[in-house]
CHARMM-style PDB file with segment names, atoms N, HN, CA, C and O in Angstrom:
ATOM      1  N   VAL     1      82.533  46.596   7.081  1.00  0.00      PROA
ATOM      2  CA  VAL     1      81.812  46.157   5.929  1.00  0.00      PROA
ATOM      3  C   VAL     1      81.432  44.801   5.757  1.00  0.00      PROA
ATOM      4  O   VAL     1      80.336  44.474   5.300  1.00  0.00      PROA
ATOM      5  N   GLY     2      82.337  43.982   6.123  1.00  0.00      PROA
ATOM      6  HN  GLY     2      83.227  44.248   6.494  1.00  0.00      PROA
ATOM      7  CA  GLY     2      81.973  42.510   6.112  1.00  0.00      PROA
ATOM      8  C   GLY     2      80.886  42.257   6.953  1.00  0.00      PROA
ATOM      9  O   GLY     2      79.906  41.664   6.503  1.00  0.00      PROA
ATOM     10  N   PHE     3      80.940  42.714   8.385  1.00  0.00      PROA
ATOM     11  HN  PHE     3      81.736  43.196   8.751  1.00  0.00      PROA
ATOM     12  CA  PHE     3      79.922  42.447   9.371  1.00  0.00      PROA
ATOM     13  C   PHE     3      78.519  42.846   8.755  1.00  0.00      PROA
ATOM     14  O   PHE     3      77.544  42.094   8.771  1.00  0.00      PROA
ATOM     15  N   VAL     4      78.534  44.244   8.158  1.00  0.00      PROA
ATOM     16  HN  VAL     4      79.326  44.854   8.145  1.00  0.00      PROA
ATOM     17  CA  VAL     4      77.175  44.701   7.644  1.00  0.00      PROA
ATOM     18  C   VAL     4      76.606  44.026   6.649  1.00  0.00      PROA
ATOM     19  O   VAL     4      75.387  43.862   6.588  1.00  0.00      PROA
ATOM     20  N   PHE     5      77.514  43.534   5.701  1.00  0.00      PROA
ATOM     21  HN  PHE     5      78.504  43.667   5.751  1.00  0.00      PROA
ATOM     22  CA  PHE     5      77.073  42.805   4.530  1.00  0.00      PROA
ATOM     23  C   PHE     5      76.607  41.457   4.905  1.00  0.00      PROA
ATOM     24  O   PHE     5      75.608  40.957   4.388  1.00  0.00      PROA
ATOM     25  N   GLY     6      77.437  40.769   5.944  1.00  0.00      PROA
ATOM     26  HN  GLY     6      78.249  41.176   6.364  1.00  0.00      PROA
ATOM     27  CA  GLY     6      77.033  39.451   6.489  1.00  0.00      PROA
ATOM     28  C   GLY     6      75.595  39.447   7.247  1.00  0.00      PROA
ATOM     29  O   GLY     6      74.744  38.558   7.230  1.00  0.00      PROA
ATOM     30  N   THR     7      75.574  40.739   7.939  1.00  0.00      PROA
ATOM     31  HN  THR     7      76.266  41.461   7.953  1.00  0.00      PROA
ATOM     32  CA  THR     7      74.181  40.906   8.827  1.00  0.00      PROA
ATOM     33  C   THR     7      73.065  41.014   7.870  1.00  0.00      PROA
ATOM     34  O   THR     7      72.046  40.334   7.993  1.00  0.00      PROA
ATOM     35  N   ILE     8      73.271  41.971   6.796  1.00  0.00      PROA
ATOM     36  HN  ILE     8      74.098  42.523   6.697  1.00  0.00      PROA
ATOM     37  CA  ILE     8      72.171  41.990   5.726  1.00  0.00      PROA
ATOM     38  C   ILE     8      71.694  40.839   5.035  1.00  0.00      PROA
ATOM     39  O   ILE     8      70.516  40.606   4.765  1.00  0.00      PROA
ATOM     40  N   LEU     9      72.871  40.003   4.717  1.00  0.00      PROA
ATOM     41  HN  LEU     9      73.828  40.193   4.936  1.00  0.00      PROA
ATOM     42  CA  LEU     9      72.553  38.778   3.849  1.00  0.00      PROA
ATOM     43  C   LEU     9      71.821  37.643   4.779  1.00  0.00      PROA
ATOM     44  O   LEU     9      70.950  36.873   4.376  1.00  0.00      PROA
ATOM     45  N   GLY    10      72.342  37.698   6.072  1.00  0.00      PROA
ATOM     46  HN  GLY    10      73.050  38.324   6.399  1.00  0.00      PROA
ATOM     47  CA  GLY    10      71.700  36.728   7.052  1.00  0.00      PROA
ATOM     48  C   GLY    10      69.990  37.143   7.167  1.00  0.00      PROA
ATOM     49  O   GLY    10      69.038  36.363   7.116  1.00  0.00      PROA
ATOM     50  N   ARG    11      69.973  38.439   7.316  1.00  0.00      PROA
ATOM     51  HN  ARG    11      70.745  39.072   7.357  1.00  0.00      PROA
ATOM     52  CA  ARG    11      68.523  38.916   7.540  1.00  0.00      PROA
ATOM     53  C   ARG    11      67.698  38.447   6.328  1.00  0.00      PROA
ATOM     54  O   ARG    11      66.611  37.888   6.467  1.00  0.00      PROA
ATOM     55  N   VAL    12      68.269  38.703   5.121  1.00  0.00      PROA
ATOM     56  HN  VAL    12      69.152  39.157   5.008  1.00  0.00      PROA
ATOM     57  CA  VAL    12      67.548  38.257   4.099  1.00  0.00      PROA
ATOM     58  C   VAL    12      67.219  36.681   4.035  1.00  0.00      PROA
ATOM     59  O   VAL    12      66.113  36.266   3.689  1.00  0.00      PROA
ATOM     60  N   GLY    13      68.241  35.881   4.386  1.00  0.00      PROA
ATOM     61  HN  GLY    13      69.140  36.218   4.668  1.00  0.00      PROA
ATOM     62  CA  GLY    13      67.950  34.516   4.411  1.00  0.00      PROA
ATOM     63  C   GLY    13      66.879  34.212   5.516  1.00  0.00      PROA
ATOM     64  O   GLY    13      65.973  33.416   5.266  1.00  0.00      PROA
ATOM     65  N   LEU    14      66.965  34.806   6.675  1.00  0.00      PROA
ATOM     66  HN  LEU    14      67.700  35.452   6.877  1.00  0.00      PROA
ATOM     67  CA  LEU    14      66.197  34.518   7.710  1.00  0.00      PROA
ATOM     68  C   LEU    14      64.799  34.997   7.456  1.00  0.00      PROA
ATOM     69  O   LEU    14      63.889  34.352   7.976  1.00  0.00      PROA
ATOM     70  N   SER    15      64.528  35.980   6.769  1.00  0.00      PROA
ATOM     71  HN  SER    15      65.268  36.504   6.346  1.00  0.00      PROA
ATOM     72  CA  SER    15      63.121  36.315   6.201  1.00  0.00      PROA
ATOM     73  C   SER    15      62.574  35.267   5.347  1.00  0.00      PROA
ATOM     74  O   SER    15      61.407  34.892   5.462  1.00  0.00      PROA
ATOM     75  N   MET    16      63.401  34.781   4.481  1.00  0.00      PROA
ATOM     76  HN  MET    16      64.349  35.086   4.387  1.00  0.00      PROA
ATOM     77  CA  MET    16      62.909  33.707   3.448  1.00  0.00      PROA
ATOM     78  C   MET    16      62.621  32.357   4.474  1.00  0.00      PROA
ATOM     79  O   MET    16      61.607  31.676   4.321  1.00  0.00      PROA
ATOM     80  N   LEU    17      63.384  32.132   5.271  1.00  0.00      PROA
ATOM     81  HN  LEU    17      64.208  32.685   5.395  1.00  0.00      PROA
ATOM     82  CA  LEU    17      63.250  31.092   6.056  1.00  0.00      PROA
ATOM     83  C   LEU    17      62.101  31.106   7.124  1.00  0.00      PROA
ATOM     84  O   LEU    17      61.541  30.090   7.537  1.00  0.00      PROA
ATOM     85  N   SER    18      61.796  32.507   7.553  1.00  0.00      PROA
ATOM     86  HN  SER    18      62.250  33.332   7.218  1.00  0.00      PROA
ATOM     87  CA  SER    18      60.618  32.723   8.272  1.00  0.00      PROA
ATOM     88  C   SER    18      59.309  32.574   7.556  1.00  0.00      PROA
ATOM     89  O   SER    18      58.289  32.097   8.054  1.00  0.00      PROA
ATOM     90  N   ASN    19      59.441  33.030   6.340  1.00  0.00      PROA
ATOM     91  HN  ASN    19      60.269  33.418   5.935  1.00  0.00      PROA
ATOM     92  CA  ASN    19      58.096  32.862   5.589  1.00  0.00      PROA
ATOM     93  C   ASN    19      57.800  31.461   5.200  1.00  0.00      PROA
ATOM     94  O   ASN    19      56.627  31.091   5.204  1.00  0.00      PROA
ATOM     95  N   SER    20      58.692  30.698   4.885  1.00  0.00      PROA
ATOM     96  HN  SER    20      59.646  30.999   4.881  1.00  0.00      PROA
ATOM     97  CA  SER    20      58.699  29.261   4.706  1.00  0.00      PROA
ATOM     98  C   SER    20      58.071  28.498   6.052  1.00  0.00      PROA
ATOM     99  O   SER    20      57.111  27.730   6.001  1.00  0.00      PROA
ATOM    100  N   ALA    21      58.682  28.800   7.072  1.00  0.00      PROA
ATOM    101  HN  ALA    21      59.462  29.425   7.114  1.00  0.00      PROA
ATOM    102  CA  ALA    21      58.360  28.350   8.328  1.00  0.00      PROA
ATOM    103  C   ALA    21      56.977  28.744   8.764  1.00  0.00      PROA
ATOM    104  O   ALA    21      56.209  27.902   9.229  1.00  0.00      PROA
ATOM    105  N   GLU    22      56.683  29.861   8.640  1.00  0.00      PROA
ATOM    106  HN  GLU    22      57.307  30.545   8.263  1.00  0.00      PROA
ATOM    107  CA  GLU    22      55.264  30.088   8.835  1.00  0.00      PROA
ATOM    108  C   GLU    22      54.313  29.710   7.931  1.00  0.00      PROA
ATOM    109  O   GLU    22      53.155  29.718   8.349  1.00  0.00      PROA
ATOM    110  N   GLU    23      54.507  29.376   6.775  1.00  0.00      PROA
ATOM    111  HN  GLU    23      55.448  29.370   6.436  1.00  0.00      PROA
ATOM    112  CA  GLU    23      53.524  28.649   5.944  1.00  0.00      PROA
ATOM    113  C   GLU    23      53.279  27.190   6.244  1.00  0.00      PROA
ATOM    114  O   GLU    23      52.151  26.696   6.265  1.00  0.00      PROA
ATOM    115  N   ASP    24      54.560  26.428   6.509  1.00  0.00      PROA
ATOM    116  HN  ASP    24      55.476  26.829   6.492  1.00  0.00      PROA
ATOM    117  CA  ASP    24      54.593  25.087   6.648  1.00  0.00      PROA
ATOM    118  C   ASP    24      54.322  24.548   8.096  1.00  0.00      PROA
ATOM    119  O   ASP    24      53.796  23.444   8.240  1.00  0.00      PROA
ATOM    120  N   PHE    25      54.666  25.293   9.127  1.00  0.00      PROA
ATOM    121  HN  PHE    25      55.093  26.190   9.010  1.00  0.00      PROA
ATOM    122  CA  PHE    25      54.733  24.788  10.627  1.00  0.00      PROA
ATOM    123  C   PHE    25      53.823  25.854  11.333  1.00  0.00      PROA
ATOM    124  O   PHE    25      53.554  25.658  12.519  1.00  0.00      PROA
ATOM    125  N   LYS    26      53.370  26.873  10.753  1.00  0.00      PROA
ATOM    126  HN  LYS    26      53.589  27.032   9.791  1.00  0.00      PROA
ATOM    127  CA  LYS    26      52.517  27.966  11.402  1.00  0.00      PROA
ATOM    128  C   LYS    26      53.363  28.487  12.709  1.00  0.00      PROA
ATOM    129  O   LYS    26      52.782  28.724  13.768  1.00  0.00      PROA
ATOM    130  N   MET    27      54.631  28.631  12.571  1.00  0.00      PROA
ATOM    131  HN  MET    27      55.103  28.439  11.711  1.00  0.00      PROA
ATOM    132  CA  MET    27      55.466  29.147  13.507  1.00  0.00      PROA
ATOM    133  C   MET    27      56.120  30.305  12.818  1.00  0.00      PROA
ATOM    134  O   MET    27      56.573  30.179  11.681  1.00  0.00      PROA
ATOM    135  N   SER    28      56.182  31.501  13.525  1.00  0.00      PROA
ATOM    136  HN  SER    28      55.814  31.603  14.449  1.00  0.00      PROA
ATOM    137  CA  SER    28      56.884  32.674  12.894  1.00  0.00      PROA
ATOM    138  C   SER    28      57.986  33.374  13.923  1.00  0.00      PROA
ATOM    139  O   SER    28      58.086  33.028  15.100  1.00  0.00      PROA
ATOM    140  N   PHE    29      58.664  34.237  13.409  1.00  0.00      PROA
ATOM    141  HN  PHE    29      58.583  34.518  12.453  1.00  0.00      PROA
ATOM    142  CA  PHE    29      59.760  34.873  14.250  1.00  0.00      PROA
ATOM    143  C   PHE    29      60.057  36.148  13.392  1.00  0.00      PROA
ATOM    144  O   PHE    29      59.838  36.275  12.187  1.00  0.00      PROA
ATOM    145  N   ASN    30      60.551  36.989  14.176  1.00  0.00      PROA
ATOM    146  HN  ASN    30      60.729  36.885  15.155  1.00  0.00      PROA
ATOM    147  CA  ASN    30      61.075  38.353  13.457  1.00  0.00      PROA
ATOM    148  C   ASN    30      62.450  38.263  12.970  1.00  0.00      PROA
ATOM    149  O   ASN    30      63.353  38.166  13.800  1.00  0.00      PROA
ATOM    150  N   PRO    31      62.704  38.284  11.762  1.00  0.00      PROA
ATOM    151  CA  PRO    31      63.943  37.942  11.255  1.00  0.00      PROA
ATOM    152  C   PRO    31      64.934  39.304  11.425  1.00  0.00      PROA
ATOM    153  O   PRO    31      66.160  39.279  11.318  1.00  0.00      PROA
ATOM    154  N   TYR    32      64.153  40.439  11.701  1.00  0.00      PROA
ATOM    155  HN  TYR    32      63.157  40.459  11.789  1.00  0.00      PROA
ATOM    156  CA  TYR    32      64.827  41.789  11.812  1.00  0.00      PROA
ATOM    157  C   TYR    32      65.217  42.326  13.117  1.00  0.00      PROA
ATOM    158  O   TYR    32      65.843  43.361  13.346  1.00  0.00      PROA
ATOM    159  N   GLU    33      64.693  41.357  14.037  1.00  0.00      PROA
ATOM    160  HN  GLU    33      64.185  40.516  13.851  1.00  0.00      PROA
ATOM    161  CA  GLU    33      65.095  41.842  15.434  1.00  0.00      PROA
ATOM    162  C   GLU    33      66.654  41.862  15.722  1.00  0.00      PROA
ATOM    163  O   GLU    33      67.311  40.870  15.406  1.00  0.00      PROA
ATOM    164  N   PHE    34      67.207  42.843  16.251  1.00  0.00      PROA
ATOM    165  HN  PHE    34      66.673  43.648  16.508  1.00  0.00      PROA
ATOM    166  CA  PHE    34      68.687  42.838  16.545  1.00  0.00      PROA
ATOM    167  C   PHE    34      68.834  42.463  18.005  1.00  0.00      PROA
ATOM    168  O   PHE    34      68.395  43.132  18.940  1.00  0.00      PROA
ATOM    169  N   ILE    35      69.526  41.271  18.104  1.00  0.00      PROA
ATOM    170  HN  ILE    35      69.882  40.727  17.344  1.00  0.00      PROA
ATOM    171  CA  ILE    35      69.806  40.848  19.584  1.00  0.00      PROA
ATOM    172  C   ILE    35      71.312  41.541  19.924  1.00  0.00      PROA
ATOM    173  O   ILE    35      72.334  40.996  19.508  1.00  0.00      PROA
ATOM    174  N   TRP    36      71.350  42.518  20.542  1.00  0.00      PROA
ATOM    175  HN  TRP    36      70.519  42.961  20.879  1.00  0.00      PROA
ATOM    176  CA  TRP    36      72.502  43.102  21.091  1.00  0.00      PROA
ATOM    177  C   TRP    36      73.533  42.259  21.676  1.00  0.00      PROA
ATOM    178  O   TRP    36      74.721  42.435  21.407  1.00  0.00      PROA
ATOM    179  N   GLU    37      73.093  41.274  22.532  1.00  0.00      PROA
ATOM    180  HN  GLU    37      72.128  41.131  22.751  1.00  0.00      PROA
ATOM    181  CA  GLU    37      74.132  40.444  23.478  1.00  0.00      PROA
ATOM    182  C   GLU    37      74.878  39.841  22.493  1.00  0.00      PROA
ATOM    183  O   GLU    37      76.102  39.958  22.539  1.00  0.00      PROA
ATOM    184  N   LYS    38      74.239  39.077  21.414  1.00  0.00      PROA
ATOM    185  HN  LYS    38      73.245  38.982  21.377  1.00  0.00      PROA
ATOM    186  CA  LYS    38      74.845  38.106  20.585  1.00  0.00      PROA
ATOM    187  C   LYS    38      75.625  38.818  19.341  1.00  0.00      PROA
ATOM    188  O   LYS    38      76.790  38.611  19.001  1.00  0.00      PROA
ATOM    189  N   GLU    39      74.753  39.643  18.796  1.00  0.00      PROA
ATOM    190  HN  GLU    39      73.806  39.811  19.072  1.00  0.00      PROA
ATOM    191  CA  GLU    39      75.300  40.286  17.639  1.00  0.00      PROA
ATOM    192  C   GLU    39      76.383  41.660  17.862  1.00  0.00      PROA
ATOM    193  O   GLU    39      77.020  42.203  16.959  1.00  0.00      PROA
ATOM    194  N   GLY    40      76.388  41.982  19.099  1.00  0.00      PROA
ATOM    195  HN  GLY    40      75.871  41.540  19.833  1.00  0.00      PROA
ATOM    196  CA  GLY    40      77.261  42.983  19.541  1.00  0.00      PROA
ATOM    197  C   GLY    40      78.631  42.341  19.758  1.00  0.00      PROA
ATOM    198  O   GLY    40      79.702  42.851  19.429  1.00  0.00      PROA
ATOM    199  N   THR    41      78.438  41.003  20.431  1.00  0.00      PROA
ATOM    200  HN  THR    41      77.567  40.589  20.698  1.00  0.00      PROA
ATOM    201  CA  THR    41      79.826  40.190  20.568  1.00  0.00      PROA
ATOM    202  C   THR    41      80.303  39.837  19.242  1.00  0.00      PROA
ATOM    203  O   THR    41      81.498  39.961  18.979  1.00  0.00      PROA
ATOM    204  N   LEU    42      79.455  39.398  18.370  1.00  0.00      PROA
ATOM    205  HN  LEU    42      78.483  39.297  18.584  1.00  0.00      PROA
ATOM    206  CA  LEU    42      80.001  39.149  17.025  1.00  0.00      PROA
ATOM    207  C   LEU    42      80.472  40.340  16.170  1.00  0.00      PROA
ATOM    208  O   LEU    42      81.250  40.114  15.244  1.00  0.00      PROA
ATOM    209  N   PHE    43      80.063  41.557  16.412  1.00  0.00      PROA
ATOM    210  HN  PHE    43      79.430  41.741  17.165  1.00  0.00      PROA
ATOM    211  CA  PHE    43      80.678  42.856  15.932  1.00  0.00      PROA
ATOM    212  C   PHE    43      82.085  43.018  16.626  1.00  0.00      PROA
ATOM    213  O   PHE    43      83.084  43.274  15.953  1.00  0.00      PROA
ATOM    214  N   LEU    44      82.124  42.882  17.810  1.00  0.00      PROA
ATOM    215  HN  LEU    44      81.313  42.674  18.356  1.00  0.00      PROA
ATOM    216  CA  LEU    44      83.521  43.144  18.340  1.00  0.00      PROA
ATOM    217  C   LEU    44      84.576  42.092  18.032  1.00  0.00      PROA
ATOM    218  O   LEU    44      85.776  42.365  17.987  1.00  0.00      PROA
ATOM    219  N   LEU    45      84.053  40.820  17.813  1.00  0.00      PROA
ATOM    220  HN  LEU    45      83.079  40.599  17.850  1.00  0.00      PROA
ATOM    221  CA  LEU    45      84.957  39.797  17.398  1.00  0.00      PROA
ATOM    222  C   LEU    45      85.333  40.104  16.092  1.00  0.00      PROA
ATOM    223  O   LEU    45      86.543  40.035  15.874  1.00  0.00      PROA
ATOM    224  N   THR    46      84.645  40.410  15.214  1.00  0.00      PROA
ATOM    225  HN  THR    46      83.663  40.466  15.391  1.00  0.00      PROA
ATOM    226  CA  THR    46      84.919  40.848  13.874  1.00  0.00      PROA
ATOM    227  C   THR    46      85.780  41.792  13.623  1.00  0.00      PROA
ATOM    228  O   THR    46      86.552  41.715  12.667  1.00  0.00      PROA
ATOM    229  N   ILE    47      85.750  42.963  14.585  1.00  0.00      PROA
ATOM    230  HN  ILE    47      85.122  43.025  15.362  1.00  0.00      PROA
ATOM    231  CA  ILE    47      86.558  44.047  14.686  1.00  0.00      PROA
ATOM    232  C   ILE    47      88.003  43.576  15.115  1.00  0.00      PROA
ATOM    233  O   ILE    47      89.032  44.001  14.589  1.00  0.00      PROA
ATOM    234  N   PHE    48      87.961  42.726  16.048  1.00  0.00      PROA
ATOM    235  HN  PHE    48      87.126  42.381  16.475  1.00  0.00      PROA
ATOM    236  CA  PHE    48      89.337  42.073  16.627  1.00  0.00      PROA
ATOM    237  C   PHE    48      89.919  41.437  15.516  1.00  0.00      PROA
ATOM    238  O   PHE    48      91.055  41.731  15.144  1.00  0.00      PROA
ATOM    239  N   VAL    49      89.197  40.553  14.936  1.00  0.00      PROA
ATOM    240  HN  VAL    49      88.274  40.315  15.238  1.00  0.00      PROA
ATOM    241  CA  VAL    49      90.050  39.662  13.888  1.00  0.00      PROA
ATOM    242  C   VAL    49      90.324  40.536  12.742  1.00  0.00      PROA
ATOM    243  O   VAL    49      91.330  40.244  12.097  1.00  0.00      PROA
ATOM    244  N   GLY    50      89.701  41.455  12.390  1.00  0.00      PROA
ATOM    245  HN  GLY    50      88.883  41.692  12.914  1.00  0.00      PROA
ATOM    246  CA  GLY    50      90.399  42.388  11.302  1.00  0.00      PROA
ATOM    247  C   GLY    50      91.455  43.170  11.593  1.00  0.00      PROA
ATOM    248  O   GLY    50      92.310  43.421  10.744  1.00  0.00      PROA
ATOM    249  N   PHE    51      91.508  43.708  13.022  1.00  0.00      PROA
ATOM    250  HN  PHE    51      90.814  43.504  13.711  1.00  0.00      PROA
ATOM    251  CA  PHE    51      92.544  44.416  13.502  1.00  0.00      PROA
ATOM    252  C   PHE    51      93.819  43.399  13.576  1.00  0.00      PROA
ATOM    253  O   PHE    51      94.937  43.835  13.305  1.00  0.00      PROA
ATOM    254  N   LEU    52      93.648  42.173  13.911  1.00  0.00      PROA
ATOM    255  HN  LEU    52      92.739  41.819  14.132  1.00  0.00      PROA
ATOM    256  CA  LEU    52      94.674  41.055  13.989  1.00  0.00      PROA
ATOM    257  C   LEU    52      95.111  40.809  12.500  1.00  0.00      PROA
ATOM    258  O   LEU    52      96.326  40.824  12.302  1.00  0.00      PROA
ATOM    259  N   ALA    53      94.465  40.633  11.659  1.00  0.00      PROA
ATOM    260  HN  ALA    53      93.478  40.621  11.819  1.00  0.00      PROA
ATOM    261  CA  ALA    53      94.860  40.468  10.328  1.00  0.00      PROA
ATOM    262  C   ALA    53      95.468  41.541   9.765  1.00  0.00      PROA
ATOM    263  O   ALA    53      96.296  41.296   8.887  1.00  0.00      PROA
ATOM    264  N   ALA    54      95.248  42.729  10.072  1.00  0.00      PROA
ATOM    265  HN  ALA    54      94.576  42.928  10.785  1.00  0.00      PROA
ATOM    266  CA  ALA    54      96.060  44.070   9.667  1.00  0.00      PROA
ATOM    267  C   ALA    54      97.318  44.201  10.459  1.00  0.00      PROA
ATOM    268  O   ALA    54      98.273  44.850  10.032  1.00  0.00      PROA
ATOM    269  N   LEU    55      97.325  43.596  11.599  1.00  0.00      PROA
ATOM    270  HN  LEU    55      96.550  43.069  11.946  1.00  0.00      PROA
ATOM    271  CA  LEU    55      98.509  43.906  12.486  1.00  0.00      PROA
ATOM    272  C   LEU    55      99.676  43.138  12.047  1.00  0.00      PROA
ATOM    273  O   LEU    55     100.764  43.679  11.855  1.00  0.00      PROA
ATOM    274  N   ILE    56      99.455  41.809  11.876  1.00  0.00      PROA
ATOM    275  HN  ILE    56      98.571  41.369  12.032  1.00  0.00      PROA
ATOM    276  CA  ILE    56     100.522  40.724  11.416  1.00  0.00      PROA
ATOM    277  C   ILE    56     101.346  41.198  10.503  1.00  0.00      PROA
ATOM    278  O   ILE    56     102.555  41.231  10.732  1.00  0.00      PROA
ATOM    279  N   PRO    57     100.744  41.700   9.158  1.00  0.00      PROA
ATOM    280  CA  PRO    57     101.717  42.212   8.068  1.00  0.00      PROA
ATOM    281  C   PRO    57     102.356  43.515   8.234  1.00  0.00      PROA
ATOM    282  O   PRO    57     103.431  43.867   7.749  1.00  0.00      PROA
ATOM    283  N   ALA    58     101.553  44.198   8.989  1.00  0.00      PROA
ATOM    284  HN  ALA    58     100.679  43.911   9.382  1.00  0.00      PROA
ATOM    285  CA  ALA    58     102.247  45.457   9.470  1.00  0.00      PROA
ATOM    286  C   ALA    58     103.548  45.430  10.296  1.00  0.00      PROA
ATOM    287  O   ALA    58     104.508  46.171  10.084  1.00  0.00      PROA
ATOM    288  N   ILE    59     103.474  44.491  11.266  1.00  0.00      PROA
ATOM    289  HN  ILE    59     102.695  43.889  11.438  1.00  0.00      PROA
ATOM    290  CA  ILE    59     104.635  44.014  12.024  1.00  0.00      PROA
ATOM    291  C   ILE    59     105.745  43.604  11.171  1.00  0.00      PROA
ATOM    292  O   ILE    59     106.865  44.084  11.349  1.00  0.00      PROA
ATOM    293  N   LYS    60     105.480  42.647  10.151  1.00  0.00      PROA
ATOM    294  HN  LYS    60     104.571  42.256  10.007  1.00  0.00      PROA
ATOM    295  CA  LYS    60     106.420  42.169   9.244  1.00  0.00      PROA
ATOM    296  C   LYS    60     106.979  43.257   8.419  1.00  0.00      PROA
ATOM    297  O   LYS    60     108.187  43.213   8.188  1.00  0.00      PROA
ATOM    298  N   ALA    61     106.258  44.253   7.930  1.00  0.00      PROA
ATOM    299  HN  ALA    61     105.276  44.288   8.118  1.00  0.00      PROA
ATOM    300  CA  ALA    61     106.597  45.298   7.017  1.00  0.00      PROA
ATOM    301  C   ALA    61     107.520  46.236   7.866  1.00  0.00      PROA
ATOM    302  O   ALA    61     108.495  46.767   7.332  1.00  0.00      PROA
ATOM    303  N   TYR    62     107.243  46.425   9.075  1.00  0.00      PROA
ATOM    304  HN  TYR    62     106.452  45.994   9.508  1.00  0.00      PROA
ATOM    305  CA  TYR    62     108.047  47.453   9.983  1.00  0.00      PROA
ATOM    306  C   TYR    62     109.257  46.797  10.316  1.00  0.00      PROA
ATOM    307  O   TYR    62     110.221  47.545  10.475  1.00  0.00      PROA
ATOM    308  N   ASN    63     109.468  45.420  10.478  1.00  0.00      PROA
ATOM    309  HN  ASN    63     108.684  44.812  10.349  1.00  0.00      PROA
ATOM    310  CA  ASN    63     110.799  44.818  10.714  1.00  0.00      PROA
ATOM    311  C   ASN    63     111.610  44.735   9.436  1.00  0.00      PROA
ATOM    312  O   ASN    63     112.803  44.471   9.581  1.00  0.00      PROA
ATOM    313  N   LEU    64     111.147  44.919   8.195  1.00  0.00      PROA
ATOM    314  HN  LEU    64     110.177  45.133   8.077  1.00  0.00      PROA
ATOM    315  CA  LEU    64     111.757  44.770   7.063  1.00  0.00      PROA
ATOM    316  C   LEU    64     112.713  45.914   6.975  1.00  0.00      PROA
ATOM    317  O   LEU    64     112.350  47.072   7.182  1.00  0.00      PROA
ATOM    318  N   ASN    65     114.114  45.533   6.622  1.00  0.00      PROA
ATOM    319  HN  ASN    65     114.409  44.592   6.454  1.00  0.00      PROA
ATOM    320  CA  ASN    65     115.036  46.417   6.099  1.00  0.00      PROA
ATOM    321  C   ASN    65     114.905  46.870   4.745  1.00  0.00      PROA
ATOM    322  O   ASN    65     115.272  46.099   3.858  1.00  0.00      PROA
ATOM    323  N   ILE    66     114.411  48.073   4.418  1.00  0.00      PROA
ATOM    324  HN  ILE    66     114.113  48.700   5.138  1.00  0.00      PROA
ATOM    325  CA  ILE    66     114.113  48.400   3.001  1.00  0.00      PROA
ATOM    326  C   ILE    66     115.350  48.544   2.092  1.00  0.00      PROA
ATOM    327  O   ILE    66     115.368  48.170   0.919  1.00  0.00      PROA
ATOM    328  N   SER    67     116.345  49.098   2.714  1.00  0.00      PROA
ATOM    329  HN  SER    67     116.331  49.401   3.667  1.00  0.00      PROA
ATOM    330  CA  SER    67     117.468  49.408   1.930  1.00  0.00      PROA
ATOM    331  C   SER    67     118.305  48.167   1.590  1.00  0.00      PROA
ATOM    332  O   SER    67     119.056  48.158   0.615  1.00  0.00      PROA
ATOM    333  N   LYS    68     118.144  47.011   2.501  1.00  0.00      PROA
ATOM    334  HN  LYS    68     117.534  47.019   3.293  1.00  0.00      PROA
ATOM    335  CA  LYS    68     118.816  45.896   2.309  1.00  0.00      PROA
ATOM    336  C   LYS    68     118.203  45.051   1.167  1.00  0.00      PROA
ATOM    337  O   LYS    68     118.825  44.367   0.355  1.00  0.00      PROA
ATOM    338  N   THR    69     116.727  45.245   1.267  1.00  0.00      PROA
ATOM    339  HN  THR    69     116.222  45.801   1.927  1.00  0.00      PROA
ATOM    340  CA  THR    69     115.726  44.482   0.410  1.00  0.00      PROA
ATOM    341  C   THR    69     116.102  45.050  -1.083  1.00  0.00      PROA
ATOM    342  O   THR    69     116.415  44.306  -2.013  1.00  0.00      PROA
ATOM    343  N   LEU    70     116.034  46.324  -1.165  1.00  0.00      PROA
ATOM    344  HN  LEU    70     115.780  46.928  -0.410  1.00  0.00      PROA
ATOM    345  CA  LEU    70     116.203  47.021  -2.420  1.00  0.00      PROA
ATOM    346  C   LEU    70     117.759  46.647  -2.957  1.00  0.00      PROA
ATOM    347  O   LEU    70     117.901  46.364  -4.146  1.00  0.00      PROA
ATOM    348  N   ALA    71     118.709  46.652  -2.216  1.00  0.00      PROA
ATOM    349  HN  ALA    71     118.594  46.882  -1.250  1.00  0.00      PROA
ATOM    350  CA  ALA    71     120.077  46.418  -2.688  1.00  0.00      PROA
ATOM    351  C   ALA    71     120.273  44.893  -3.189  1.00  0.00      PROA
ATOM    352  O   ALA    71     121.134  44.564  -4.004  1.00  0.00      PROA
ATOM    353  N   ASN    72     119.421  44.077  -2.631  1.00  0.00      PROA
ATOM    354  HN  ASN    72     118.721  44.344  -1.968  1.00  0.00      PROA
ATOM    355  CA  ASN    72     119.483  42.521  -3.095  1.00  0.00      PROA
ATOM    356  C   ASN    72     118.676  42.423  -4.390  1.00  0.00      PROA
ATOM    357  O   ASN    72     118.735  41.346  -4.982  1.00  0.00      PROA
ATOM    358  N   ALA    73     117.929  43.402  -4.910  1.00  0.00      PROA
ATOM    359  HN  ALA    73     117.881  44.278  -4.429  1.00  0.00      PROA
ATOM    360  CA  ALA    73     116.924  43.238  -5.931  1.00  0.00      PROA
ATOM    361  C   ALA    73     117.628  43.263  -7.152  1.00  0.00      PROA
ATOM    362  OT1 ALA    73     117.021  43.143  -8.216  1.00  0.00      PROA
TER     363      ALA     73
END
């Protein structure tokens, strides 16, 4: 979800920048072109960071002794 939202937001920003650059500098580029090598790597990195962010609290919860925690409450 974050990758998709960030990609869409980035494309909108690039579109506005492209329009401005085309008017001012007579230079244009396609902001909707998908570069698989870079954006695919970014997608995989995003998935890895999300997995790691979920794994750390899951391991802590797995090692938690629930009966001992509830007895001390």
